[in-house]
C-alpha positions as CSV (number, residue, x, y, z in Angstrom):
1,X,0.2,0.1,0.0
2,X,1.6,3.3,-1.0
3,X,0.6,6.8,0.3
4,X,1.3,9.6,-2.1
5,X,2.4,13.0,-1.3
6,X,-0.1,15.8,-0.9
7,X,1.8,18.5,0.3
8,X,4.7,18.4,-2.6
9,X,4.5,21.5,-4.6
10,X,2.7,23.5,-1.9
11,X,4.4,23.1,1.5
12,X,7.7,22.2,0.0
13,X,9.2,21.9,-3.3
14,X,8.2,19.0,-5.6
15,X,11.1,18.6,-7.9
16,X,13.6,16.4,-5.9
17,X,17.1,18.4,-6.7
18,X,15.1,21.6,-5.8
19,X,13.6,20.1,-2.5
20,X,17.0,18.9,-1.4
21,X,18.6,22.1,-1.9
22,X,15.4,23.7,0.0
23,X,15.8,21.3,3.0
24,X,19.8,21.6,3.1
25,X,19.0,25.3,3.9
26,X,16.8,24.4,6.8
27,X,19.3,22.0,8.4
28,X,21.7,23.5,11.3
29,X,25.2,22.4,12.3
30,X,24.6,21.6,16.0
31,X,27.8,19.6,17.0
32,X,27.0,16.5,19.0
33,X,23.5,15.1,18.4
34,X,21.2,14.7,21.3
35,X,19.7,11.4,22.2
36,X,16.1,12.3,22.5
37,X,13.0,10.4,23.4
38,X,10.7,12.8,21.6
39,X,10.4,15.9,19.5
40,X,8.2,18.8,18.9
41,X,8.2,20.0,15.3
42,X,5.8,22.4,13.1
43,X,4.2,21.5,10.0
44,X,3.5,24.6,7.9
45,X,5.1,25.3,4.4
46,X,8.8,25.3,4.7
47,X,9.3,29.0,4.1
48,X,7.3,29.8,7.1
49,X,8.4,26.9,9.8
50,X,10.9,24.6,7.8
51,X,13.8,26.1,9.6
52,X,12.3,25.3,13.0
53,X,11.7,21.7,12.0
54,X,15.2,21.5,10.5
55,X,16.7,22.8,13.7
56,X,15.1,20.1,15.7
57,X,15.8,17.3,13.6
58,X,19.3,18.3,13.2
59,X,19.9,18.5,16.8
60,X,19.2,14.9,17.6
61,X,20.1,11.2,16.8
62,X,17.8,9.8,14.1
63,X,17.2,6.2,14.9
64,X,16.1,3.5,12.7
65,X,12.3,3.8,13.8
66,X,10.3,7.1,14.2
67,X,6.9,7.3,15.8
68,X,4.8,10.2,13.9
69,X,2.0,11.5,15.8
70,X,0.2,14.5,14.1
71,X,-3.2,16.1,14.1
72,X,-6.1,15.1,11.7
73,X,-6.9,18.3,10.1
74,X,-9.2,16.7,7.7
75,X,-11.6,14.8,10.0
76,X,-11.6,11.8,7.8
77,X,-11.0,8.3,9.3
78,X,-10.8,6.9,12.7
79,X,-10.0,9.0,16.0
80,X,-6.7,7.4,16.7
81,X,-5.6,6.1,13.3
82,X,-2.6,4.2,12.8
83,X,-1.4,3.1,9.3
84,X,0.2,0.0,9.9
85,X,1.7,-1.2,6.5
86,X,2.9,0.0,3.3
87,X,5.0,3.1,2.3
88,X,5.1,6.7,2.3
89,X,6.2,8.3,-0.8
90,X,8.1,11.9,-1.1
91,X,10.0,13.3,-4.0
92,X,13.0,12.1,-2.2
93,X,11.9,8.5,-2.3
94,X,9.8,6.0,-0.2
95,X,9.8,5.4,3.3
96,X,8.5,2.0,4.6
97,X,6.0,1.6,7.6
98,X,7.5,-0.6,10.5
99,X,4.5,-2.8,10.5
100,X,5.6,-5.0,13.5
101,X,5.7,-1.7,15.8
102,X,2.4,-0.4,14.3
103,X,0.7,-3.7,14.9
104,X,1.9,-3.8,18.5
105,X,0.7,-0.2,19.3
106,X,-2.8,-1.4,17.8
107,X,-2.8,-4.5,19.9
108,X,-2.0,-2.8,23.1
109,X,-4.6,0.1,22.5
110,X,-8.3,0.2,23.1
111,X,-8.7,2.9,20.8
112,X,-5.8,2.9,18.0
113,X,-7.0,1.4,14.8
114,X,-5.4,0.6,11.5
115,X,-6.7,3.2,9.1
116,X,-5.3,4.9,6.1
117,X,-8.1,7.1,5.1
118,X,-7.0,9.6,7.9
119,X,-3.6,10.0,6.4
120,X,-4.6,10.3,2.8
121,X,-4.9,14.0,2.5
122,X,-3.3,14.9,5.6
123,X,-0.1,17.0,5.7
124,X,1.2,17.1,9.2
125,X,3.4,14.1,9.2
126,X,4.4,14.3,5.3
127,X,6.2,17.6,5.7
128,X,8.5,16.1,8.1
129,X,9.7,13.2,6.0
130,X,12.0,15.1,3.4
131,X,13.9,16.8,6.4
132,X,14.6,13.3,7.9
133,X,15.5,11.9,4.5
134,X,18.1,14.5,3.9
135,X,19.6,13.5,7.7
136,X,19.3,9.8,7.1
137,X,19.3,7.5,4.4
138,X,17.1,4.6,5.8
139,X,14.5,4.6,8.5
140,X,11.0,3.1,9.0
141,X,7.9,4.8,10.5
142,X,4.9,4.4,12.2
143,X,2.3,7.4,11.2
144,X,-0.3,7.9,14.0
145,X,-3.0,10.7,13.0
146,X,-5.2,12.0,15.9
147,X,-8.7,13.1,15.6
148,X,-9.7,13.3,19.1
149,X,-9.0,15.4,22.3
150,X,-10.3,12.9,24.7
151,X,-7.5,12.6,27.2
152,X,-8.4,9.0,28.2
153,X,-7.9,8.0,24.5
154,X,-4.7,10.1,24.1
155,X,-3.3,8.4,27.5
156,X,-4.0,5.0,26.2
157,X,-2.6,5.7,22.8
158,X,0.6,7.0,24.6
159,X,0.9,4.0,26.9
160,X,0.5,1.5,23.8
161,X,3.1,3.6,22.0
162,X,5.4,3.4,25.2
163,X,4.7,-0.3,25.4
164,X,5.6,-1.2,22.0
165,X,9.0,0.7,21.8
166,X,10.3,0.3,25.1
167,X,13.1,-2.1,24.3
168,X,13.7,-0.5,20.9
169,X,15.8,2.3,19.8
170,X,13.0,4.8,18.7
171,X,12.2,8.6,18.1
172,X,8.6,10.1,18.9
173,X,8.0,13.4,16.8
174,X,5.0,15.0,17.6
175,X,3.6,17.5,14.9
176,X,1.8,20.8,15.7
177,X,1.6,24.4,15.1
178,X,0.9,26.9,18.0
179,X,-1.6,29.7,17.8
180,X,-3.6,30.6,14.8
181,X,-4.6,33.5,13.3
182,X,-4.1,36.1,16.1
183,X,-1.6,39.1,16.4
184,X,1.9,38.3,16.9
185,X,1.9,39.6,20.3
186,X,-1.2,37.6,21.3
187,X,0.3,34.4,20.1
188,X,3.5,34.9,21.7
189,X,1.9,35.2,25.2
190,X,-0.7,32.4,24.7
191,X,2.0,30.3,23.3
192,X,4.3,31.1,26.1
193,X,1.8,29.6,28.3
194,X,1.9,26.2,26.5
195,X,5.7,26.2,26.2
196,X,5.9,26.6,29.9
197,X,3.8,23.6,30.6
198,X,5.6,21.6,28.2
199,X,8.8,22.5,29.6
200,X,7.8,21.6,33.2
201,X,7.2,18.1,31.6
202,X,3.5,18.6,32.5
203,X,0.8,17.3,29.8
204,X,-2.2,17.8,32.1
205,X,-1.2,21.2,32.6
206,X,-0.4,21.9,29.0
207,X,-4.0,20.6,27.9
208,X,-5.6,22.6,30.9
209,X,-4.1,26.0,29.6
210,X,-5.0,25.2,26.0
211,X,-8.5,24.8,27.1
212,X,-8.7,27.9,29.7
213,X,-6.9,30.2,27.1
214,X,-8.8,28.9,24.2
215,X,-5.4,28.5,22.2
216,X,-5.7,27.2,18.8
217,X,-2.9,24.7,18.9
218,X,-3.8,22.2,16.4
219,X,-1.5,19.5,17.6
220,X,-2.2,19.8,21.2
221,X,-3.4,15.8,21.3
222,X,0.1,15.0,19.5
223,X,2.1,16.8,21.9
224,X,0.1,15.6,24.9
225,X,0.4,11.9,23.5
226,X,4.3,12.2,22.7
227,X,4.8,14.1,26.2
228,X,3.0,11.3,28.2
229,X,4.7,8.5,26.0
230,X,8.1,10.1,27.0
231,X,7.3,10.3,30.5
232,X,6.5,6.5,30.6
233,X,10.0,5.8,28.9
234,X,11.7,7.7,31.5
235,X,12.0,11.2,30.2
236,X,13.3,13.9,32.6
237,X,13.6,17.2,30.5
238,X,11.9,19.1,28.0
239,X,13.3,22.2,26.3
240,X,12.2,24.6,23.5
241,X,14.9,25.2,20.9
242,X,13.3,27.9,18.8
243,X,9.9,29.9,18.6
244,X,8.7,32.0,15.7
245,X,5.8,33.0,13.7
246,X,4.7,33.4,10.0
247,X,4.9,37.1,10.4
248,X,8.7,37.0,10.2
249,X,8.4,35.6,6.7
250,X,5.3,37.4,5.5
251,X,5.7,40.6,7.1
252,X,2.2,40.5,8.5
253,X,2.0,40.4,12.2
254,X,-1.5,41.3,12.7
255,X,-2.3,37.7,12.0
256,X,0.1,34.9,12.5
257,X,0.5,31.4,13.1
258,X,3.0,30.4,15.8
259,X,5.7,27.7,15.4
260,X,7.9,26.2,18.2
261,X,10.6,23.1,18.1
262,X,11.8,21.3,20.9
263,X,13.2,18.1,22.4
264,X,12.4,15.8,25.2
265,X,15.1,14.0,26.9
Protein backbone atom coordinates (compact mmCIF):
# COMPACT_ATOMS: atom_id res chain seq x y z
CA UNK A 1 0.00 0.00 0.00
CA UNK A 2 1.56 3.28 -1.14
CA UNK A 3 0.63 6.65 0.30
CA UNK A 4 1.35 9.45 -2.20
CA UNK A 5 2.41 12.96 -1.14
CA UNK A 6 -0.27 15.64 -0.91
CA UNK A 7 1.90 18.59 0.17
CA UNK A 8 4.63 18.42 -2.47
CA UNK A 9 4.55 21.54 -4.61
CA UNK A 10 2.70 23.57 -1.98
CA UNK A 11 4.28 23.10 1.44
CA UNK A 12 7.66 22.14 -0.03
CA UNK A 13 9.31 21.77 -3.44
CA UNK A 14 8.01 19.00 -5.68
CA UNK A 15 11.16 18.62 -7.77
CA UNK A 16 13.69 16.37 -5.98
CA UNK A 17 16.88 18.40 -6.68
CA UNK A 18 15.16 21.63 -5.68
CA UNK A 19 13.72 19.97 -2.59
CA UNK A 20 17.15 18.70 -1.53
CA UNK A 21 18.50 22.23 -1.87
CA UNK A 22 15.51 23.65 0.04
CA UNK A 23 15.94 21.18 2.90
CA UNK A 24 19.71 21.67 3.06
CA UNK A 25 19.11 25.35 3.78
CA UNK A 26 16.89 24.42 6.74
CA UNK A 27 19.35 22.12 8.46
CA UNK A 28 21.61 23.43 11.20
CA UNK A 29 25.08 22.33 12.24
CA UNK A 30 24.60 21.60 15.92
CA UNK A 31 27.72 19.67 16.90
CA UNK A 32 27.08 16.57 18.99
CA UNK A 33 23.62 15.09 18.44
CA UNK A 34 21.26 14.68 21.40
CA UNK A 35 19.69 11.29 22.17
CA UNK A 36 16.06 12.32 22.55
CA UNK A 37 13.00 10.30 23.45
CA UNK A 38 10.70 12.71 21.60
CA UNK A 39 10.67 15.93 19.62
CA UNK A 40 8.10 18.60 18.81
CA UNK A 41 8.16 20.20 15.36
CA UNK A 42 5.84 22.37 13.23
CA UNK A 43 4.21 21.35 9.97
CA UNK A 44 3.56 24.53 7.99
CA UNK A 45 5.10 25.32 4.62
CA UNK A 46 8.88 25.24 4.72
CA UNK A 47 9.14 28.98 4.03
CA UNK A 48 7.32 29.61 7.30
CA UNK A 49 8.33 26.87 9.73
CA UNK A 50 10.88 24.71 7.96
CA UNK A 51 13.85 26.26 9.75
CA UNK A 52 12.31 25.37 13.12
CA UNK A 53 11.72 21.76 12.10
CA UNK A 54 15.16 21.61 10.51
CA UNK A 55 16.84 22.77 13.70
CA UNK A 56 14.94 20.22 15.78
CA UNK A 57 15.79 17.22 13.63
CA UNK A 58 19.37 18.41 13.08
CA UNK A 59 19.86 18.47 16.85
CA UNK A 60 18.96 14.85 17.63
CA UNK A 61 20.12 11.36 16.80
CA UNK A 62 17.78 9.93 14.17
CA UNK A 63 17.22 6.24 14.97
CA UNK A 64 15.95 3.54 12.64
CA UNK A 65 12.33 3.85 13.82
CA UNK A 66 10.30 7.05 14.16
CA UNK A 67 6.79 7.19 15.59
CA UNK A 68 5.06 10.21 14.06
CA UNK A 69 2.05 11.64 15.88
CA UNK A 70 0.14 14.37 14.11
CA UNK A 71 -3.25 16.07 14.15
CA UNK A 72 -5.95 15.03 11.73
CA UNK A 73 -6.98 18.31 10.06
CA UNK A 74 -9.31 16.66 7.55
CA UNK A 75 -11.64 14.86 9.96
CA UNK A 76 -11.49 11.73 7.81
CA UNK A 77 -10.90 8.27 9.22
CA UNK A 78 -10.77 6.94 12.76
CA UNK A 79 -10.05 9.07 15.87
CA UNK A 80 -6.76 7.26 16.59
CA UNK A 81 -5.55 6.16 13.17
CA UNK A 82 -2.38 4.12 12.74
CA UNK A 83 -1.28 3.32 9.20
CA UNK A 84 0.11 -0.13 9.85
CA UNK A 85 1.60 -1.23 6.53
CA UNK A 86 2.90 0.09 3.24
CA UNK A 87 5.14 2.98 2.27
CA UNK A 88 5.01 6.78 2.18
CA UNK A 89 6.35 8.45 -0.95
CA UNK A 90 8.04 11.84 -1.10
CA UNK A 91 10.01 13.37 -3.99
CA UNK A 92 13.13 12.04 -2.23
CA UNK A 93 11.99 8.41 -2.19
CA UNK A 94 9.79 5.95 -0.35
CA UNK A 95 9.78 5.39 3.42
CA UNK A 96 8.59 2.04 4.73
CA UNK A 97 6.12 1.67 7.60
CA UNK A 98 7.35 -0.51 10.45
CA UNK A 99 4.52 -3.03 10.50
CA UNK A 100 5.52 -4.97 13.63
CA UNK A 101 5.69 -1.81 15.77
CA UNK A 102 2.45 -0.45 14.30
CA UNK A 103 0.69 -3.76 14.94
CA UNK A 104 1.91 -3.81 18.54
CA UNK A 105 0.61 -0.28 19.16
CA UNK A 106 -2.81 -1.27 17.82
CA UNK A 107 -2.85 -4.53 19.77
CA UNK A 108 -1.98 -2.77 23.05
CA UNK A 109 -4.57 0.01 22.65
CA UNK A 110 -8.31 0.17 23.20
CA UNK A 111 -8.62 3.01 20.68
CA UNK A 112 -5.91 2.79 18.01
CA UNK A 113 -7.06 1.30 14.71
CA UNK A 114 -5.40 0.45 11.43
CA UNK A 115 -6.67 3.20 9.14
CA UNK A 116 -5.13 4.74 6.03
CA UNK A 117 -8.04 7.10 5.30
CA UNK A 118 -7.05 9.52 8.06
CA UNK A 119 -3.60 9.88 6.45
CA UNK A 120 -4.57 10.15 2.77
CA UNK A 121 -4.98 13.93 2.59
CA UNK A 122 -3.25 14.91 5.85
CA UNK A 123 -0.02 16.93 5.64
CA UNK A 124 1.09 17.17 9.28
CA UNK A 125 3.33 14.10 9.20
CA UNK A 126 4.30 14.18 5.53
CA UNK A 127 6.09 17.53 5.72
CA UNK A 128 8.59 16.16 8.25
CA UNK A 129 9.74 13.29 6.04
CA UNK A 130 11.95 15.11 3.48
CA UNK A 131 13.86 16.81 6.29
CA UNK A 132 14.63 13.47 7.91
CA UNK A 133 15.41 11.87 4.55
CA UNK A 134 18.22 14.40 4.13
CA UNK A 135 19.59 13.53 7.57
CA UNK A 136 19.32 9.72 7.41
CA UNK A 137 19.29 7.50 4.38
CA UNK A 138 17.21 4.64 5.75
CA UNK A 139 14.59 4.58 8.49
CA UNK A 140 11.10 3.21 9.11
CA UNK A 141 8.03 5.00 10.44
CA UNK A 142 4.76 4.48 12.24
CA UNK A 143 2.28 7.28 11.36
CA UNK A 144 -0.39 8.04 13.97
CA UNK A 145 -3.09 10.63 13.17
CA UNK A 146 -5.20 11.93 16.05
CA UNK A 147 -8.71 13.22 15.46
CA UNK A 148 -9.68 13.32 19.12
CA UNK A 149 -8.85 15.46 22.16
CA UNK A 150 -10.29 12.94 24.61
CA UNK A 151 -7.57 12.67 27.22
CA UNK A 152 -8.44 9.09 28.12
CA UNK A 153 -7.96 8.01 24.51
CA UNK A 154 -4.71 9.95 24.27
CA UNK A 155 -3.31 8.45 27.49
CA UNK A 156 -4.19 4.99 26.23
CA UNK A 157 -2.44 5.73 22.94
CA UNK A 158 0.64 7.03 24.77
CA UNK A 159 0.78 3.90 26.91
CA UNK A 160 0.43 1.64 23.88
CA UNK A 161 3.21 3.50 22.06
CA UNK A 162 5.51 3.37 25.07
CA UNK A 163 4.82 -0.33 25.52
CA UNK A 164 5.58 -1.06 21.87
CA UNK A 165 8.90 0.82 21.81
CA UNK A 166 10.29 0.29 25.32
CA UNK A 167 12.92 -2.20 24.13
CA UNK A 168 13.59 -0.50 20.81
CA UNK A 169 15.65 2.49 19.70
CA UNK A 170 12.89 4.88 18.67
CA UNK A 171 12.20 8.61 18.32
CA UNK A 172 8.67 9.92 18.88
CA UNK A 173 7.93 13.02 16.77
CA UNK A 174 4.91 15.18 17.62
CA UNK A 175 3.69 17.50 14.87
CA UNK A 176 2.00 20.76 15.80
CA UNK A 177 1.66 24.43 15.04
CA UNK A 178 0.74 26.75 17.89
CA UNK A 179 -1.66 29.73 17.99
CA UNK A 180 -3.43 30.41 14.69
CA UNK A 181 -4.51 33.74 13.17
CA UNK A 182 -4.02 36.11 16.06
CA UNK A 183 -1.64 39.03 16.37
CA UNK A 184 2.00 38.16 16.94
CA UNK A 185 1.82 39.67 20.42
CA UNK A 186 -1.25 37.65 21.38
CA UNK A 187 0.19 34.46 19.89
CA UNK A 188 3.48 34.93 21.72
CA UNK A 189 1.74 35.37 25.08
CA UNK A 190 -0.56 32.40 24.63
CA UNK A 191 2.12 30.14 23.26
CA UNK A 192 4.44 31.02 26.14
CA UNK A 193 1.88 29.46 28.49
CA UNK A 194 1.89 26.22 26.50
CA UNK A 195 5.67 26.19 26.28
CA UNK A 196 5.95 26.67 30.04
CA UNK A 197 3.80 23.58 30.65
CA UNK A 198 5.77 21.54 28.11
CA UNK A 199 9.10 22.50 29.66
CA UNK A 200 7.71 21.51 33.07
CA UNK A 201 6.96 18.07 31.58
CA UNK A 202 3.31 18.45 32.54
CA UNK A 203 0.93 17.27 29.79
CA UNK A 204 -2.13 17.74 32.01
CA UNK A 205 -1.23 21.38 32.66
CA UNK A 206 -0.59 21.87 28.95
CA UNK A 207 -4.02 20.52 28.01
CA UNK A 208 -5.64 22.64 30.72
CA UNK A 209 -3.97 25.86 29.62
CA UNK A 210 -4.91 25.24 25.97
CA UNK A 211 -8.54 24.83 27.02
CA UNK A 212 -8.59 27.66 29.55
CA UNK A 213 -7.11 30.24 27.19
CA UNK A 214 -8.77 28.92 24.01
CA UNK A 215 -5.39 28.38 22.34
CA UNK A 216 -5.75 27.19 18.75
CA UNK A 217 -2.86 24.70 18.90
CA UNK A 218 -3.78 22.14 16.25
CA UNK A 219 -1.49 19.40 17.56
CA UNK A 220 -2.24 19.65 21.26
CA UNK A 221 -3.30 15.99 21.23
CA UNK A 222 -0.09 14.96 19.47
CA UNK A 223 2.13 16.77 21.97
CA UNK A 224 0.08 15.52 24.92
CA UNK A 225 0.44 11.94 23.68
CA UNK A 226 4.15 12.24 22.88
CA UNK A 227 4.92 13.85 26.22
CA UNK A 228 2.99 11.17 28.12
CA UNK A 229 4.77 8.41 26.20
CA UNK A 230 8.16 10.03 26.80
CA UNK A 231 7.45 10.27 30.53
CA UNK A 232 6.57 6.57 30.65
CA UNK A 233 9.87 5.88 28.87
CA UNK A 234 11.78 7.81 31.53
CA UNK A 235 12.12 11.31 30.07
CA UNK A 236 13.34 13.92 32.55
CA UNK A 237 13.66 17.14 30.57
CA UNK A 238 11.91 19.12 27.83
CA UNK A 239 13.39 22.15 26.13
CA UNK A 240 12.03 24.41 23.39
CA UNK A 241 14.85 25.23 20.98
CA UNK A 242 13.16 27.88 18.89
CA UNK A 243 9.94 29.86 18.62
CA UNK A 244 8.82 32.05 15.75
CA UNK A 245 5.70 32.98 13.80
CA UNK A 246 4.60 33.33 10.20
CA UNK A 247 4.89 37.10 10.36
CA UNK A 248 8.66 36.78 10.28
CA UNK A 249 8.28 35.52 6.72
CA UNK A 250 5.15 37.30 5.49
CA UNK A 251 5.77 40.63 7.21
CA UNK A 252 2.17 40.61 8.47
CA UNK A 253 2.19 40.49 12.26
CA UNK A 254 -1.53 41.24 12.63
CA UNK A 255 -2.52 37.62 11.96
CA UNK A 256 0.11 34.94 12.45
CA UNK A 257 0.62 31.27 13.19
CA UNK A 258 3.06 30.39 15.94
CA UNK A 259 5.72 27.70 15.52
CA UNK A 260 7.83 26.05 18.21
CA UNK A 261 10.31 23.21 18.08
CA UNK A 262 11.70 21.28 21.01
CA UNK A 263 13.29 18.11 22.32
CA UNK A 264 12.32 15.80 25.18
CA UNK A 265 15.12 13.76 26.74
